[in-house]
DRENPA-3360 file (N, C-alpha, C; in nm, 2 decimals, always signed):
BEGIN
1 = MTIWNRRV = +6.23/+0.52/+7.19/+6.09/+0.47/+7.17/+6.03/+0.45/+7.31 ~ +5.92/+0.51/+7.34/+5.86/+0.49/+7.47/+5.78/+0.36/+7.47 ~ +5.74/+0.32/+7.58/+5.66/+0.20/+7.60/+5.52/+0.21/+7.52 ~ +5.48/+0.33/+7.50/+5.35/+0.36/+7.44/+5.35/+0.35/+7.29 ~ +5.46/+0.36/+7.23/+5.46/+0.35/+7.08/+5.52/+0.22/+7.04 ~ +5.56/+0.13/+7.13/+5.61/+0.00/+7.09/+5.50/-0.11/+7.12 ~ +5.52/-0.22/+7.05/+5.42/-0.33/+7.07/+5.47/-0.41/+7.19 ~ +5.37/-0.43/+7.28/+5.39/-0.51/+7.40/+5.30/-0.63/+7.39;
9 = VVFDIETT = +5.36/-0.75/+7.42/+5.28/-0.87/+7.42/+5.27/-0.92/+7.56 ~ +5.15/-0.93/+7.61/+5.12/-0.98/+7.74/+5.07/-1.13/+7.72 ~ +5.14/-1.22/+7.79/+5.10/-1.36/+7.76/+5.09/-1.44/+7.89 ~ +5.03/-1.56/+7.88/+5.02/-1.66/+7.99/+5.02/-1.80/+7.93 ~ +5.08/-1.89/+8.00/+5.09/-2.03/+7.96/+5.03/-2.11/+8.07 ~ +4.95/-2.21/+8.03/+4.90/-2.31/+8.12/+4.98/-2.44/+8.09 ~ +5.02/-2.51/+8.19/+5.11/-2.62/+8.18/+5.06/-2.75/+8.24 ~ +5.14/-2.86/+8.23/+5.11/-2.99/+8.29/+5.18/-3.00/+8.43;
17 = GLSPWHGA = +5.26/-2.90/+8.47/+5.33/-2.90/+8.59/+5.41/-2.78/+8.61 ~ +5.50/-2.78/+8.71/+5.57/-2.66/+8.75/+5.70/-2.63/+8.68 ~ +5.77/-2.73/+8.63/+5.90/-2.71/+8.57/+5.92/-2.78/+8.44 ~ +5.96/-2.70/+8.34/+5.99/-2.76/+8.21/+6.11/-2.85/+8.21 ~ +6.20/-2.83/+8.31/+6.32/-2.92/+8.32/+6.29/-3.05/+8.39 ~ +6.17/-3.06/+8.44/+6.13/-3.19/+8.50/+6.01/-3.26/+8.42 ~ +6.00/-3.22/+8.30/+5.91/-3.29/+8.21/+5.77/-3.22/+8.19 ~ +5.74/-3.11/+8.26/+5.62/-3.04/+8.24/+5.62/-2.97/+8.10;
25 = RAIEIGAV = +5.50/-2.96/+8.04/+5.49/-2.90/+7.91/+5.38/-2.80/+7.91 ~ +5.40/-2.70/+7.81/+5.30/-2.60/+7.79/+5.18/-2.66/+7.71 ~ +5.06/-2.65/+7.76/+4.94/-2.70/+7.69/+4.84/-2.60/+7.65 ~ +4.86/-2.47/+7.68/+4.78/-2.36/+7.64/+4.86/-2.24/+7.64 ~ +4.85/-2.15/+7.54/+4.91/-2.02/+7.54/+4.81/-1.92/+7.50 ~ +4.81/-1.81/+7.57/+4.72/-1.70/+7.53/+4.80/-1.57/+7.54 ~ +4.77/-1.47/+7.45/+4.84/-1.35/+7.45/+4.76/-1.24/+7.39 ~ +4.78/-1.12/+7.44/+4.73/-0.99/+7.38/+4.84/-0.90/+7.35;
33 = AIKNGKIA = +4.83/-0.84/+7.23/+4.93/-0.75/+7.18/+4.87/-0.61/+7.21 ~ +4.95/-0.53/+7.28/+4.91/-0.39/+7.31/+4.99/-0.29/+7.23 ~ +4.92/-0.20/+7.17/+4.99/-0.09/+7.09/+4.92/+0.04/+7.13 ~ +4.99/+0.14/+7.16/+4.93/+0.27/+7.19/+4.83/+0.26/+7.31 ~ +4.86/+0.18/+7.41/+4.78/+0.17/+7.52/+4.65/+0.09/+7.51 ~ +4.63/+0.02/+7.39/+4.51/-0.06/+7.37/+4.54/-0.20/+7.32 ~ +4.45/-0.29/+7.35/+4.47/-0.43/+7.29/+4.44/-0.42/+7.14 ~ +4.54/-0.46/+7.06/+4.54/-0.45/+6.92/+4.52/-0.59/+6.85;
41 = DEFHSLIN = +4.56/-0.69/+6.92/+4.55/-0.83/+6.86/+4.56/-0.93/+6.97 ~ +4.52/-1.05/+6.94/+4.52/-1.16/+7.03/+4.57/-1.29/+6.97 ~ +4.63/-1.38/+7.05/+4.68/-1.51/+7.01/+4.63/-1.61/+7.11 ~ +4.58/-1.72/+7.07/+4.54/-1.82/+7.16/+4.54/-1.96/+7.09 ~ +4.59/-2.06/+7.17/+4.58/-2.20/+7.12/+4.60/-2.29/+7.24 ~ +4.53/-2.40/+7.23/+4.56/-2.52/+7.31/+4.67/-2.59/+7.23 ~ +4.75/-2.68/+7.30/+4.86/-2.74/+7.24/+4.86/-2.89/+7.28 ~ +4.85/-2.97/+7.17/+4.85/-3.12/+7.19/+5.00/-3.16/+7.21;
49 = QKVPIPKS = +5.04/-3.18/+7.33/+5.18/-3.22/+7.36/+5.19/-3.38/+7.37 ~ +5.07/-3.44/+7.36/+5.07/-3.59/+7.37/+5.14/-3.64/+7.50 ~ +5.11/-3.57/+7.61/+5.16/-3.61/+7.74/+5.04/-3.61/+7.84 ~ +5.05/-3.69/+7.95/+4.95/-3.69/+8.05/+4.94/-3.56/+8.12 ~ +4.82/-3.53/+8.17/+4.80/-3.41/+8.25/+4.76/-3.46/+8.39 ~ +4.84/-3.44/+8.49/+4.80/-3.49/+8.63/+4.66/-3.43/+8.67 ~ +4.58/-3.51/+8.74/+4.45/-3.47/+8.78/+4.46/-3.34/+8.87 ~ +4.56/-3.33/+8.95/+4.57/-3.21/+9.04/+4.59/-3.09/+8.96;
57 = VQEIHGIT = +4.66/-3.10/+8.84/+4.68/-2.98/+8.75/+4.55/-2.95/+8.68 ~ +4.48/-3.06/+8.63/+4.35/-3.04/+8.56/+4.25/-2.96/+8.65 ~ +4.26/-2.99/+8.78/+4.17/-2.92/+8.87/+4.19/-2.77/+8.88 ~ +4.31/-2.73/+8.85/+4.35/-2.59/+8.85/+4.30/-2.51/+8.72 ~ +4.33/-2.56/+8.61/+4.30/-2.49/+8.48/+4.18/-2.55/+8.41 ~ +4.15/-2.68/+8.44/+4.03/-2.74/+8.37/+4.06/-2.80/+8.24 ~ +4.19/-2.80/+8.20/+4.22/-2.86/+8.07/+4.25/-3.01/+8.08 ~ +4.18/-3.08/+8.00/+4.19/-3.23/+8.00/+4.26/-3.28/+7.87;
65 = EDMLEDQP = +4.31/-3.40/+7.88/+4.37/-3.46/+7.76/+4.28/-3.47/+7.64 ~ +4.15/-3.50/+7.67/+4.05/-3.50/+7.56/+4.04/-3.37/+7.49 ~ +4.05/-3.26/+7.57/+4.04/-3.12/+7.50/+4.15/-3.10/+7.41 ~ +4.26/-3.16/+7.43/+4.38/-3.14/+7.35/+4.39/-3.23/+7.23 ~ +4.31/-3.34/+7.22/+4.32/-3.44/+7.12/+4.33/-3.39/+6.98 ~ +4.25/-3.30/+6.94/+4.24/-3.25/+6.80/+4.31/-3.11/+6.78 ~ +4.39/-3.07/+6.88/+4.46/-2.94/+6.88/+4.59/-2.95/+6.81 ~ +4.65/-2.84/+6.76/+4.78/-2.85/+6.69/+4.89/-2.88/+6.79;
73 = GPRTVFSN = +5.00/-2.93/+6.74/+5.11/-2.96/+6.82/+5.20/-2.84/+6.85 ~ +5.31/-2.86/+6.93/+5.39/-2.75/+6.97/+5.47/-2.69/+6.86 ~ +5.51/-2.76/+6.75/+5.58/-2.70/+6.64/+5.49/-2.59/+6.57 ~ +5.37/-2.62/+6.55/+5.28/-2.53/+6.48/+5.25/-2.41/+6.58 ~ +5.21/-2.44/+6.70/+5.17/-2.33/+6.79/+5.29/-2.24/+6.82 ~ +5.41/-2.29/+6.86/+5.51/-2.21/+6.90/+5.59/-2.14/+6.79 ~ +5.58/-2.20/+6.67/+5.63/-2.13/+6.55/+5.55/-2.00/+6.52 ~ +5.41/-2.02/+6.53/+5.32/-1.91/+6.51/+5.34/-1.81/+6.62;
81 = FHRFINDS = +5.35/-1.85/+6.74/+5.37/-1.75/+6.85/+5.50/-1.68/+6.84 ~ +5.60/-1.74/+6.80/+5.73/-1.68/+6.78/+5.72/-1.56/+6.68 ~ +5.64/-1.59/+6.57/+5.61/-1.48/+6.47/+5.53/-1.37/+6.53 ~ +5.43/-1.41/+6.61/+5.34/-1.31/+6.68/+5.41/-1.22/+6.77 ~ +5.51/-1.27/+6.85/+5.57/-1.18/+6.94/+5.68/-1.09/+6.87 ~ +5.74/-1.15/+6.76/+5.85/-1.07/+6.69/+5.95/-1.02/+6.80 ~ +5.97/-0.89/+6.80/+6.07/-0.83/+6.89/+6.00/-0.76/+7.01 ~ +5.87/-0.79/+7.03/+5.79/-0.71/+7.13/+5.85/-0.73/+7.27;
89 = LLVAHNAK = +5.82/-0.64/+7.36/+5.84/-0.65/+7.50/+5.74/-0.75/+7.55 ~ +5.78/-0.85/+7.63/+5.69/-0.95/+7.68/+5.66/-0.92/+7.82 ~ +5.53/-0.94/+7.86/+5.48/-0.91/+8.00/+5.41/-1.03/+8.04 ~ +5.43/-1.07/+8.17/+5.35/-1.18/+8.23/+5.35/-1.16/+8.38 ~ +5.25/-1.23/+8.44/+5.24/-1.23/+8.59/+5.32/-1.35/+8.63 ~ +5.43/-1.33/+8.71/+5.53/-1.43/+8.74/+5.60/-1.47/+8.61 ~ +5.66/-1.37/+8.54/+5.72/-1.39/+8.41/+5.83/-1.49/+8.41 ~ +5.90/-1.51/+8.52/+6.00/-1.62/+8.52/+5.95/-1.75/+8.48;
97 = FDMNFLRV = +5.83/-1.79/+8.54/+5.76/-1.92/+8.51/+5.73/-1.93/+8.36 ~ +5.66/-1.83/+8.31/+5.61/-1.83/+8.17/+5.73/-1.82/+8.07 ~ +5.83/-1.74/+8.10/+5.94/-1.72/+8.02/+6.02/-1.85/+8.01 ~ +6.04/-1.92/+8.12/+6.11/-2.05/+8.12/+6.04/-2.15/+8.03 ~ +5.91/-2.16/+8.04/+5.84/-2.26/+7.95/+5.85/-2.21/+7.81 ~ +5.84/-2.08/+7.78/+5.85/-2.04/+7.65/+5.99/-2.06/+7.59 ~ +6.09/-2.03/+7.67/+6.23/-2.06/+7.62/+6.25/-2.21/+7.59 ~ +6.20/-2.29/+7.67/+6.22/-2.44/+7.65/+6.14/-2.48/+7.52;
105 = ELANLGLG = +6.02/-2.44/+7.51/+5.94/-2.48/+7.39/+6.00/-2.43/+7.26 ~ +6.05/-2.30/+7.27/+6.11/-2.25/+7.15/+6.25/-2.32/+7.12 ~ +6.32/-2.34/+7.22/+6.45/-2.41/+7.20/+6.43/-2.55/+7.14 ~ +6.32/-2.62/+7.18/+6.29/-2.75/+7.12/+6.27/-2.74/+6.97 ~ +6.24/-2.62/+6.92/+6.22/-2.60/+6.78/+6.34/-2.54/+6.71 ~ +6.44/-2.51/+6.79/+6.56/-2.45/+6.74/+6.54/-2.30/+6.72 ~ +6.45/-2.24/+6.80/+6.42/-2.10/+6.79/+6.47/-2.03/+6.92 ~ +6.53/-1.91/+6.90/+6.57/-1.84/+7.02/+6.47/-1.74/+7.07;
113 = LVNRSQCT = +6.50/-1.69/+7.18/+6.41/-1.59/+7.24/+6.50/-1.47/+7.30 ~ +6.49/-1.36/+7.23/+6.58/-1.25/+7.27/+6.50/-1.13/+7.33 ~ +6.37/-1.15/+7.34/+6.28/-1.05/+7.39/+6.30/-1.01/+7.53 ~ +6.30/-0.88/+7.56/+6.30/-0.84/+7.70/+6.16/-0.87/+7.76 ~ +6.16/-0.88/+7.90/+6.03/-0.91/+7.96/+6.02/-0.82/+8.09 ~ +5.89/-0.81/+8.13/+5.85/-0.74/+8.25/+5.76/-0.83/+8.33 ~ +5.77/-0.83/+8.46/+5.69/-0.91/+8.54/+5.59/-0.83/+8.63 ~ +5.46/-0.85/+8.61/+5.36/-0.78/+8.69/+5.36/-0.82/+8.83;
121 = LQMSRRLF = +5.41/-0.94/+8.86/+5.42/-0.99/+9.00/+5.52/-0.91/+9.07 ~ +5.64/-0.89/+9.01/+5.75/-0.81/+9.07/+5.70/-0.66/+9.08 ~ +5.64/-0.61/+8.97/+5.60/-0.47/+8.97/+5.50/-0.45/+9.09 ~ +5.40/-0.54/+9.11/+5.30/-0.52/+9.21/+5.36/-0.53/+9.35 ~ +5.46/-0.62/+9.37/+5.53/-0.62/+9.50/+5.59/-0.49/+9.53 ~ +5.65/-0.43/+9.43/+5.72/-0.30/+9.45/+5.62/-0.18/+9.47 ~ +5.52/-0.18/+9.38/+5.42/-0.07/+9.39/+5.32/-0.08/+9.50 ~ +5.28/-0.20/+9.54/+5.18/-0.22/+9.64/+5.23/-0.31/+9.75;
129 = PDLPNYRL = +5.32/-0.26/+9.84/+5.38/-0.35/+9.94/+5.29/-0.40/+10.05 ~ +5.17/-0.35/+10.06/+5.08/-0.39/+10.17/+4.97/-0.49/+10.13 ~ +4.98/-0.54/+10.00/+4.88/-0.64/+9.97/+4.90/-0.77/+10.05 ~ +4.79/-0.84/+10.08/+4.80/-0.96/+10.15/+4.88/-1.07/+10.08 ~ +4.87/-1.07/+9.94/+4.94/-1.17/+9.86/+4.95/-1.10/+9.72 ~ +5.02/-1.17/+9.63/+5.04/-1.11/+9.50/+4.99/-1.20/+9.39 ~ +4.89/-1.28/+9.42/+4.82/-1.36/+9.31/+4.76/-1.27/+9.22 ~ +4.74/-1.31/+9.09/+4.69/-1.22/+8.99/+4.55/-1.17/+9.03;
137 = GTVARYVL = +4.46/-1.25/+9.09/+4.33/-1.21/+9.13/+4.34/-1.10/+9.23 ~ +4.42/-1.11/+9.33/+4.44/-1.01/+9.44/+4.49/-0.88/+9.38 ~ +4.59/-0.89/+9.29/+4.64/-0.77/+9.23/+4.54/-0.70/+9.14 ~ +4.47/-0.78/+9.06/+4.36/-0.73/+8.97/+4.25/-0.66/+9.05 ~ +4.21/-0.72/+9.16/+4.10/-0.66/+9.25/+4.15/-0.52/+9.30 ~ +4.27/-0.52/+9.34/+4.33/-0.39/+9.40/+4.34/-0.29/+9.29 ~ +4.40/-0.32/+9.18/+4.43/-0.23/+9.07/+4.31/-0.19/+8.99 ~ +4.22/-0.29/+8.96/+4.11/-0.26/+8.87/+3.98/-0.25/+8.95;
145 = GGIPENMN = +3.98/-0.28/+9.08/+3.86/-0.27/+9.15/+3.77/-0.39/+9.15 ~ +3.82/-0.50/+9.08/+3.75/-0.62/+9.06/+3.80/-0.70/+8.94 ~ +3.74/-0.82/+8.93/+3.78/-0.90/+8.81/+3.65/-0.91/+8.73 ~ +3.66/-0.88/+8.60/+3.54/-0.89/+8.51/+3.47/-1.02/+8.52 ~ +3.34/-1.02/+8.53/+3.27/-1.15/+8.55/+3.29/-1.25/+8.44 ~ +3.32/-1.21/+8.32/+3.34/-1.31/+8.21/+3.48/-1.36/+8.20 ~ +3.57/-1.33/+8.30/+3.70/-1.39/+8.30/+3.71/-1.53/+8.36 ~ +3.77/-1.62/+8.29/+3.79/-1.75/+8.34/+3.94/-1.76/+8.39;
153 = QHRALDDA = +3.96/-1.74/+8.52/+4.10/-1.74/+8.57/+4.16/-1.88/+8.55 ~ +4.29/-1.88/+8.53/+4.37/-2.00/+8.51/+4.34/-2.06/+8.37 ~ +4.29/-1.98/+8.28/+4.29/-2.01/+8.13/+4.37/-1.90/+8.07 ~ +4.46/-1.94/+7.97/+4.56/-1.86/+7.92/+4.52/-1.73/+7.86 ~ +4.42/-1.73/+7.77/+4.38/-1.60/+7.71/+4.32/-1.51/+7.81 ~ +4.23/-1.56/+7.89/+4.16/-1.47/+7.99/+4.27/-1.41/+8.09 ~ +4.36/-1.50/+8.13/+4.46/-1.44/+8.22/+4.55/-1.34/+8.15 ~ +4.58/-1.36/+8.02/+4.66/-1.26/+7.95/+4.58/-1.13/+7.94;
161 = RLVGRVWL = +4.46/-1.14/+7.91/+4.37/-1.02/+7.90/+4.37/-0.94/+8.04 ~ +4.36/-1.02/+8.15/+4.36/-0.96/+8.28/+4.49/-0.90/+8.31 ~ +4.60/-0.97/+8.29/+4.73/-0.92/+8.31/+4.76/-0.79/+8.23 ~ +4.71/-0.79/+8.11/+4.72/-0.68/+8.02/+4.65/-0.55/+8.08 ~ +4.53/-0.57/+8.13/+4.46/-0.46/+8.20/+4.54/-0.41/+8.32 ~ +4.58/-0.51/+8.40/+4.66/-0.47/+8.52/+4.79/-0.40/+8.48 ~ +4.86/-0.45/+8.39/+4.98/-0.39/+8.34/+4.96/-0.24/+8.29 ~ +4.86/-0.23/+8.21/+4.82/-0.09/+8.16/+4.80/+0.01/+8.27;
169 = EMVKDAR = +4.73/-0.04/+8.38/+4.70/+0.05/+8.49/+4.83/+0.08/+8.57 ~ +4.92/-0.02/+8.58/+5.04/+0.00/+8.66/+5.14/+0.09/+8.59 ~ +5.14/+0.09/+8.45/+5.23/+0.18/+8.38/+5.17/+0.31/+8.33 ~ +5.05/+0.33/+8.36/+4.98/+0.45/+8.30/+5.05/+0.58/+8.34 ~ +5.11/+0.58/+8.45/+5.18/+0.71/+8.50/+5.31/+0.73/+8.42 ~ +5.35/+0.63/+8.35/+5.47/+0.64/+8.27/+5.45/+0.72/+8.14 ~ +5.32/+0.75/+8.11/+5.29/+0.83/+7.99/+5.35/+0.97/+8.01;
% end
């Protein structure tokens, strides 16, 4: 099965900090499912973890505790996301970060994660060695010629959409 006839899920997680092993939690998840080279489905949810969000982190993604108050908890969100991804290949920019949070959140529910993953950060370092840095915005500007105006960087669904577009461009020669 080639990459083009299998379902690929590109996802992004916004968190309360840098490490799930030091108490940080996932508070937003966004994903796009790609089939046959096109976005076929989307998944998005804020997550009420009932934990404080440091002000310095709020300044990055703009998610406040008030925004999470009436949102579903991790059991609902990650159970649904686990069904959404099924056995898809998972893609993320800095996949190690997002996969670590996803593994911890799923493990908290007694769910495993056997999906393979690809990292657009690693791919871009290999494919474009002369970029000044490998932040998503920099890679997207290089690969796509810019960032769509309606994209809200550092929000999970928009970042997943952007990573999806970048990934599709980076793997299009694999057809």
